[in-house]
Every structure is written in C-alpha cells, then in structure tokens.
N, C-alpha and C positions, 0 to 999 in steps of 0.2 A: 504494500500500500504506500502510495506516494501522496504527501500532503503539500499543497501549494498555498501560499498567501496570495489571494487574488488581487490584493492591493499592491503587491510588490512581485510581479511576475518576472521570471528570468528573461533573458534575450530570446528572440524568436527561434534562432538556430538551436539553442540549448533545449527549449521546450519541445521543439520538433523532434530532436533526438530522443528525448525522454518518452514522448508519445509513441514513437516508432518502436522503441525497445520494449515498452511495457504492453504493446498491443492494446491500446486504449480505445474504447468504443467511440464511434463518431459523435455521439451527443456530447461527450466531454470535450472533444475538439471544438465543437460549436460554442460551447459555454466559454471556453478559454478565448476563442477568437473574439467573442462579444466583449469580454473584459479588456482585451488588448485595444479594441476599437474605442471603448469608453475612456481608456487612459490616453487616447491620442496616439497610439502606436499602430498606425495604419499599415505600415510595412509588415509588421508581425501578424496583424489581422489577415492580410492578403496571403502571407506565407502559409499560415495554417489552413486557410480555405482552399488554396491551390493544391495543397498536398494531401488533404484529408481523404479524398476519393480513392487514392491508391494505397494509402498507408493506415487508415483507421480500421479498427475491428468492426465488422458489419454483422456479427452473429447475435442480433437481437431483433425483436419483432418490428420495431418502428424504423429500422435503418433506411428503408426506401423513402419515407417522408423526410428523414433527416438529410438524406442525400440531396433531395430537392431544396430543402431549406438552405443548405450550404451553397448551392448554385444561386439561389435567389438572393442570399445575403451578399455574395460577391458581385452579382449583377447590379444590385441596388447601389453598391459602393461605386461601381464604374459609372452608373447614371449620375450619381452625385458629383463625381469628378468631372464628368462631361458638362454638367450645368455650370460648374465653377470656372471651367477652363475658358481662357480668352482666345487662345489660338484656335483657329477654325480647324486646322489639321488634327491637332491633339483632341479637340472636342469630338471630331468625327471618329477618331481611333477609340476613344473611351466608349462612345455609344455603340460602335461595332462590337466591341468586346462584350458589353452588356447584352446586346441582342443575341450574340452567340451563346452566352451563358443561359439566358432565358429560354432559348430554343432547346438547349440541351436538357434543361429541367423539365 
C-alpha cells in the first residue's frame, strides 16, 4: 500500500513510475490527474492522462467508463487551451487534438 499526500504530490515522472510499478487501477490515475490539475500542474495532468490507457490496471467493472472519462478530461483540457490561445495555428492544433480525443471516447 502506497500513501500519497494529495496536497504535496511528487513530480509527474516519479508518480508515473510508481503507478506503473504498482499496477494501479485507472480510477486512481484519474483522481491523481485531477489533483495535479487543481494544483496548476498541467504538464503532470497531461502526462498521467496520456499514459493511463496503456499502463493503468483495467481489471474492475467500471474501467470502460473511466477510460472515456480520461479521454474526455484530456479533450476538455485541449479545448480550454485552444480558447486561451492567441495564435491561430496553435488554436487550430489544440482543437484538432481535442476533436481526436472526443472521437476516440
């Protein structure tokens, strides 16, 4: 059993390594990603959500809905980036990424 202080989470690469080694269920990855986002650590938020599909444990009943939630969370993040972006090209890239994620969900 690993305990983490959600107010003082480790760097994203470190938590990613721990989650992989311990074969942690997807719903825990999502909870941690939300906490990183709330703490303004968008890079770590994205890192967890981009890696959870291939590395998280999916051996529980609700894993399909959690997979969709992970894609939706990441897509919404890219929509938000696109709305804030000033550069037309970057805006287009963020929206295209969001569209691909929503389609995948």
